[in-house]
N, C-alpha and C positions, 0 to 999 in steps of 0.2 A: 562215437556212435555215428555221427554224420559221415565221417570218412569211410567207415565200414559199409554204410548203406549207399554210398556214392552220391550224397546230397550236396549240392552246391550251396554257397552262402545265400540266405534268404529264400531257400527252396525247401519244400516239405513233401515232395513227391519223388518216390524212388524210381530208378530206371525201369523196373519191371512194371510199375503202375503207368508210367508214361508210355511204354510200349503197348500195354493192354488197351489203354484208352484210345491212343491214336490208331490202333488196329481196328477198333470198332468205328472210329470216326472216318476211316478211309472207305468204309462201305455204306455210310449213311450220313445224314445231315448232323450238325453239331447238337441240335436239340434232342434228336433221337438218341445220339450217343450218350449225352448227359443223363437222359432218363433211364437208359439201360444200366449205366454205372450206378446210379442212385438206387435202382430197384434191386440189383443183384449184389451190392456191396454195402458196407456201412458208411460209405462216403456220401457227401452231399455237395455236389459241384454243379455249376451252371454251364450253359453252353458257351459263355465267354471264356470260362476256364478251360474248356475243351479246346477252343480255338488257340489259346495261349500255349497249351500243351503241344498242339500240332506244330505251331511255329517253333517251339523249342526243339522238338524232335527233328523237324525239317532242317534246322540250322546245324544240329549235331551230325546229321547224316551227310549234309553238304561238306562239312569238315572231314568226315570219314572218307568221302570220295576223293577229296583233295589229297589226303594221305595215301590213298591207294595209287594215285598217279606217280608217287615217288618210287623210283626203282628200288630203294632200300626196303620198301614195304614187303616185297616178295622174298627178300633175303637171298639165300643161295639155292632156292628151289629151281630145278631144271625146267626149261621151257617145254610146253606141250607141243607135239608135232601131229596135229590132226590131219587126216586125209582131206576132209572137206571142212570149210568154215563158212557159215551162213551169216550174212550181215544185211540188216534191213533198216530203213529209215522212213520216218513219216512225220508230218506236222499236223497239229490240231489247233484251230482257231477258236478261242473262247472269249466270252464277254469279260471285260475288265471294269474296275470301279474308278471314278464314278461313271465315266463313259468310255467309249472306244473298245478296243479288243487287244488281246495278247495272244501270241502263238507259242504253243508247247512243242518243242523240238525233241524228237525221240529217236534213238538208235539202239538196236539190240544185236547181240552176238550169240551164236550157238555153234556147237561143234558137231552135232549129229541129231539123229532122230531115234527114239526108243519106242518100239511098238508094245503097247500094253492092251491086249484084247483088240478092240476096234479103235482105240485111241492112240494117237501119236504124241509123244512128249519130247520136247527139245532137251538135249543134254548139253551141259556146259553153258547154260543160259545166263546172260547178264545184260542188263539194260541201263542206259544212261538217258536222262531227260532233264530239260531245263528250258528257260526262256531265251538264253543266249546260245544260238546254234554254233557259233564259233567255239565257245567254251566247251559245249557238249562234245564237239568233234575232237577237241584237244584231250579231253578225258578218255574218249574212246581210243584215240591213237596211242596214248600212254598205256592204256590197258592192253592193247594188242602187243605193244613192244615188250611189256613186262611179263606176259603170259604165254605168247605163242611164237613158234618158229615157223614162218610161212614159206620156207625155201622149197619144200616139196608139197605144199598145200594148194588145193584148188579152192578159190574164193568164189562163192555164189552170192550175189547181191540182188536186192529187190527194192523197188521204190515206185512211187506214183509218177515220177518224172517232174514234179513241181520244182519251183525255185529253191535251190539249195539241196536238191535231192536228185540231181542229174547224174549221168553215168560217170562223168569225169570226177565227181566227188568220191565215188566208190573206187575209181581207178587209183586215186591217191591212197586210199586206205589199204588197197590190195598190193601196194608196191612191195616187191621182193618175193611175191608168191609165184608158184609155178604157172598158174593159169587163173584168169578172172573171167567169169561169165555173169553178165548183168541181165536181169529180167524186169519187165514192166509188170507191176502188180495187177493180178487178174481182177480183183474186185473193182479197182478204179477203171480198168478198161471196160468192163461190163457196164459200170455206171455211166461212163462217157457215151457208150453206144445207146443206152436207154435215154439219156438226156437229149441226144441229137435226133433220135428217132421216136420221140414221144408222140408225134403226130400221126404215125403210121397206123392205119386201121387193121391191116392184115398182119397180125402178130407172128404168123408163121414165117414171114419174110425176115423179121428181126431175129427170130430163133435160128433161122438158117444162116444168117450172117454170124451170129455167135458161134455156131458149130464150125463154120469154115475158118473163122479166125483161130480157134484153138486146135484145129487140124493143121494149121499153118498152110492152108491152101490159098495161095495168092490169086490164082485164076478164079477160084470159086468166090473169093471176096470181091473181085472186080465185077463178076457176073451179078452178085447180089446188089452191089452198089449201083450198077446200071439199071437194074429193075427198080430200085428205090428212086432213082432220078426220074424214071418214067411215071412213078406214082405221085411225085411232088406236083402240087397244083399252084403253089404260090412261090414268090421269090424267096421268102424266108425259109420255106422248106427246102428249096434247092440249095440255099446257102448252108443249111445244116448238113445236108448230104456232102457238099463239097468240103466243109470243114472236117467231117468225120473221115472222108477219104484221105485228106492231108494228114490227119492225126495217125491213122493206121499206117500210112506209107512212111511217116517220119519215125515211127517206133517199131517197124516191122521186124527188124533184126532182134530187138529185145523181146518180141512176142513169141519167139520160138520156144515151144514147151520143153521141159526138162528131158522127157524120153527121146526127143528128136535131136538132142545135141550130142555130137559124137564124143565118146569117151566118158560119158556120165551115166551109162546104163545101170551101174550098180549103186547110184546115189539115190537115197530115199528122199521123197519130197519133204522139205523142211522150210519152205518159204511161204509167205502169205499169212504169217501168224502175228504180224506186228499190230497188236491191239493199241488203240489210240487214246486211252484214258477218257474216252468220250462220255461214258455213263456218269462217272463221279464229277467230272470237271465241267460238263457242258449241258447235260440234260436239265429239265425243269427250269430253264431260264436263269440259272445261277450266275452270279457275278462275283469276281474275285479281285481282291487287292493284289498288288504285285507280290508283297511278302507272303501273304496268306496262300495265294495260288501256288507260288514256288515251293512253299513248305509242303503243301499237300502233294505236289508232283514228286518231291523227294521222298515223302513217306511211302507213296505207292511204289516208287522205284525200289526202295529198301525192302518192302514186303515181297515184291516180285523176285528180287535177288536173294531173298532169304538171309540177309545179313543185317537187317535193321536192329535186331536184338544185340548182335555183336557190336554194332557201332555204338549203341547206348551203354554197353557194358565195358567199353574201353577204359573208362575213368574209374572203374571200381577198384577198391583196395583189396589186395589178396590177403586174406586173414590166415595167419599160421594156425595149424591144428592145435597147438598148445594153448593159445590164447582164446580159442573159440568158446570155451566154457565160461569165460569171464563175461561174455556178452549174451549168453543164452537167455538168462532171466530178463535182461534189459530188452532184448528183441521180443520176447514173449509178452511183456507188458506193453510194448509199443504197438503191437498189432491188435491188442484187445480193443473192443469197441468201448469207448469211454461212456460213463454215465452222464447223461445230459442234465445239467443244472441250469435252470433259467436265470438270467441276470435281472435282478429286480431294480437295479439302479440306486440312486440316492433318495432317501426319504426326506421330504420337506414338511415342517410343522411350524406352528406358531402358537403363542399364548393368547387365549381368548380373553377379551376385556369387555365386560358388560357394563362398565361404568364410565365416568368421564375420563378423557385422555390425560387430564392433569392429576388424576388420582394416583396414589402410590402404585397400584397394580397397572394402571395405564402407562405410567412412566417406565416400569420394569419391562412391560411387553414391548414398548417402543425401543428401548435400549437393546433388548435381545434380538428383535427382528432386524434392527439396523446392522 
């Protein structure tokens, strides 16, 4: 029965239950997940049990990712030959336990964009995340080698330009492709402008700079920066304008918008969607242990890749149709809610003696109590 249900030794939670509980825990705190499970099912689990389930599922998905890196995983399936391939990378700094911080490194791959109404959905989407950036890159490189033929593909990459996410990192990932175009992430550029120009009282000047940057008008950007230098009244404000000017000049080539790049007119915008696990991992002052945080990162990755259930079902025993009837009644009884019988423990009693301890009754009571 344990083999059929996929239960490991000393474990009484099926893969489906592990998947369901961790899916709830990926969107809320462990206490809320435990309360939801206890309310909607016949189970009675604690938030500590939910944490252990998440760690178990995270470890199994990490093993599944390692198996995917093996070329034998794909078998003889032909390599995909997409016209465009989108690659993005980002890092998130979160609080660790007991003190300090850890960084979540994340890379994602997509082959195109599908328009559904006003929404755009990435096709061929797959994400890799972890605390070790080098290992995450190795998994990504193995995935690209096992799934894609980049000989006639144009690779479009996007990042914030931080340490470990510079253009040369993506150049290595795009080796063998027909063409590689790197972009600086729009959100981070706008955030950098707002940080450097937070002191400006005339917000119209800041909006004008945003507009000129994304029009890729270098002369207009220089004009706006000259006006901002004239508005600066302290040495600190002048230094912020100087640093912003150097930042834009250093990344000017990567700031060219997609419609203005030659030969990419038919490419739909599919960059800038690298979500950073911020809400679940970072908000509300949460702190994570190394193993617990890594397990939650793996769980979220599996849910985004839509293969977490497949990773958990890999150890299940395939039951032949002929023997399925033998287990039907056993499974039916196993899923029934058992009748709760309170445990009363051991009853303790003694012989009452209302006379002298040396009397016959007293001696009998002493012997039995001993």
